[in-house]
C-alpha positions in Angstrom: 50.4 -16.6 -63.9 47.3 -18.6 -63.1 47.8 -22.3 -62.3 46.2 -24.7 -64.8 42.9 -26.0 -63.7 42.7 -29.7 -63.0 40.4 -31.5 -65.4 38.1 -34.0 -63.8 37.8 -37.4 -65.6 34.8 -37.7 -67.9 33.5 -40.6 -65.8 33.4 -38.4 -62.6 31.5 -35.7 -64.5 28.9 -38.2 -65.8 28.4 -39.6 -62.3 28.0 -36.1 -60.9 25.6 -35.2 -63.6 23.5 -38.3 -63.1 23.4 -37.6 -59.4 22.3 -34.0 -60.0 19.5 -35.2 -62.4 18.3 -37.6 -59.7 18.1 -34.7 -57.2 16.2 -32.5 -59.7 13.7 -35.5 -60.2 13.3 -35.7 -56.4 12.7 -31.9 -56.2 10.1 -32.2 -59.0 8.3 -34.8 -56.8 8.2 -32.3 -54.0 11.1 -33.9 -52.0 12.8 -31.0 -50.2 15.9 -33.2 -49.5 16.5 -33.4 -53.3 16.5 -29.6 -53.4 18.8 -29.4 -50.4 21.2 -31.8 -52.1 21.1 -29.7 -55.3 21.7 -26.6 -53.2 24.6 -28.1 -51.3 26.3 -29.1 -54.6 25.5 -26.1 -56.7 25.0 -23.1 -54.4 28.8 -22.2 -54.2 29.0 -22.1 -58.0 25.7 -20.1 -58.3 26.9 -17.7 -55.5 30.3 -17.1 -57.3 28.5 -16.2 -60.5 26.0 -13.9 -58.8 28.7 -12.2 -56.9 30.8 -11.7 -60.1 27.8 -10.1 -61.8 26.5 -8.0 -58.9 29.6 -7.2 -57.0 27.7 -7.2 -53.7 27.7 -10.1 -51.4 24.2 -9.5 -49.8 22.6 -9.2 -53.2 24.4 -12.3 -54.5 23.1 -14.2 -51.5 19.5 -13.1 -52.2 19.8 -13.9 -55.9 21.0 -17.5 -55.0 18.0 -17.9 -52.7 15.7 -16.6 -55.5 17.3 -18.9 -58.0 16.9 -22.0 -55.9 13.3 -21.1 -55.1 12.8 -21.0 -58.9 14.6 -24.3 -59.3 12.1 -25.7 -56.7 9.1 -24.3 -58.5 10.3 -25.3 -62.0 11.9 -28.7 -61.3 9.1 -30.4 -63.2 10.0 -28.4 -66.3 13.7 -29.4 -66.3 14.5 -31.2 -69.6 17.8 -33.2 -69.5 17.9 -33.1 -73.3 18.4 -29.4 -73.2 21.4 -29.5 -70.8 22.9 -30.6 -67.6 21.4 -29.7 -64.2 24.4 -27.6 -63.2 24.1 -25.6 -66.4 20.3 -25.2 -65.8 20.9 -23.8 -62.3 23.6 -21.5 -63.5 21.4 -20.2 -66.2 18.6 -19.5 -63.7 21.1 -17.8 -61.4 22.5 -15.7 -64.2 19.0 -14.6 -65.3 18.1 -13.6 -61.7 21.4 -11.7 -61.2 21.0 -9.8 -64.5 17.4 -9.0 -63.6 18.7 -7.6 -60.3 21.4 -5.6 -62.1 18.9 -4.1 -64.5 16.6 -3.3 -61.7 19.4 -1.6 -59.8 20.5 0.4 -62.8 16.9 1.5 -63.4 16.5 2.5 -59.8 19.8 4.5 -59.9 18.8 6.3 -63.1 15.4 7.2 -61.7 17.0 8.4 -58.4 19.5 10.5 -60.4 16.8 12.1 -62.7 14.6 12.7 -59.7 17.4 14.4 -57.9 18.1 16.7 -60.9 14.5 17.8 -61.3 13.5 20.4 -58.8 10.0 19.7 -57.5 7.6 22.1 -56.0 5.6 20.6 -53.2 2.0 20.1 -54.2 -0.4 21.9 -52.0 -2.7 19.4 -50.2 -6.3 20.1 -49.7 -7.8 19.7 -46.2 -9.6 16.6 -47.5 -6.4 15.0 -48.7 -4.7 15.8 -45.4 -7.5 14.3 -43.5 -7.4 11.1 -45.7 -3.7 10.8 -45.2 -4.1 11.2 -41.4 -6.8 8.5 -41.4 -4.6 6.2 -43.5 -1.6 6.7 -41.1 -3.8 6.0 -38.1 -5.1 2.7 -39.8 -1.5 1.6 -40.5 -0.4 2.5 -37.0 -3.3 0.5 -35.5 -2.6 -2.4 -37.8 1.2 -2.4 -36.9 0.2 -2.5 -33.2 -1.3 -5.9 -33.8 1.8 -7.5 -35.2 4.5 -9.3 -33.2 7.5 -7.1 -32.3 9.9 -9.1 -34.5 7.7 -8.5 -37.6 7.3 -4.7 -36.8 11.1 -4.5 -36.4 11.7 -6.3 -39.7 9.1 -4.0 -41.5 10.6 -0.9 -40.0 14.2 -1.8 -41.0 13.1 -2.7 -44.5 10.6 0.1 -45.3 11.7 3.0 -43.1 15.5 2.5 -43.1 15.6 0.9 -46.6 17.7 -2.1 -45.5 17.9 -5.2 -47.7 16.8 -8.6 -46.3 20.5 -9.5 -45.9 21.3 -6.3 -44.1 18.4 -6.8 -41.7 19.6 -10.3 -41.0 23.1 -9.1 -40.3 21.9 -6.2 -38.1 19.5 -8.3 -36.0 21.5 -11.6 -36.0 18.5 -13.4 -37.5 18.7 -16.0 -40.3 17.9 -14.5 -43.7 15.1 -17.0 -44.3 13.5 -15.9 -41.0 13.8 -12.2 -41.9 12.1 -12.9 -45.3 9.3 -14.9 -43.6 8.7 -12.2 -41.0 8.4 -9.5 -43.6 6.1 -11.7 -45.8 3.8 -12.6 -42.9 3.7 -9.0 -41.7 2.8 -7.6 -45.1 0.1 -10.3 -45.6 -1.4 -9.5 -42.2 -1.2 -5.7 -42.7 -2.9 -6.0 -46.2 -5.7 -8.0 -44.7 -6.2 -5.7 -41.7 -6.1 -2.6 -43.9 -8.6 -4.1 -46.4 -10.9 -5.0 -43.4 -10.5 -1.4 -42.0 -11.3 0.2 -45.4 -14.6 -1.8 -45.8 
């Protein structure tokens, strides 16, 4: 039998809610400390919800990161008349987790249907083969200009199919650093490949 949950006095809830509203206001003004305070107070609740929906710790961590990034971007849109800050953050987290769950389900269905449909390899023309070879060479040259950490992160993400959390765990690198490396690498690769194509 589950132990009854202790109810917090109404005054404590009001004080906490007022404090969270102040932190949202700070975040809306671009104050990162306000977002950090919100994160410290609400991330455990958001993580528990995301984990319950997704059932995977790594994905839940990513969803919480995405949710608080959205909180940061949308802090100016927060309307206290529509609900408390904690409920707003939980709603954003729930939406992100459900989006992730739908995306995962779609990907799984696509993979299953692809596995069931036998495909005949399409014959490539010599021109198509030459174009693919040139494209591979461009990508290889572009990758050679990136720092080793970015190449490693890209390789683990795109060639081994690891999530950002899995890359962080394998390399012992903070999750935020992994995401930054991949983003910087992709931006630089896109610029280099555009430049090479022109």
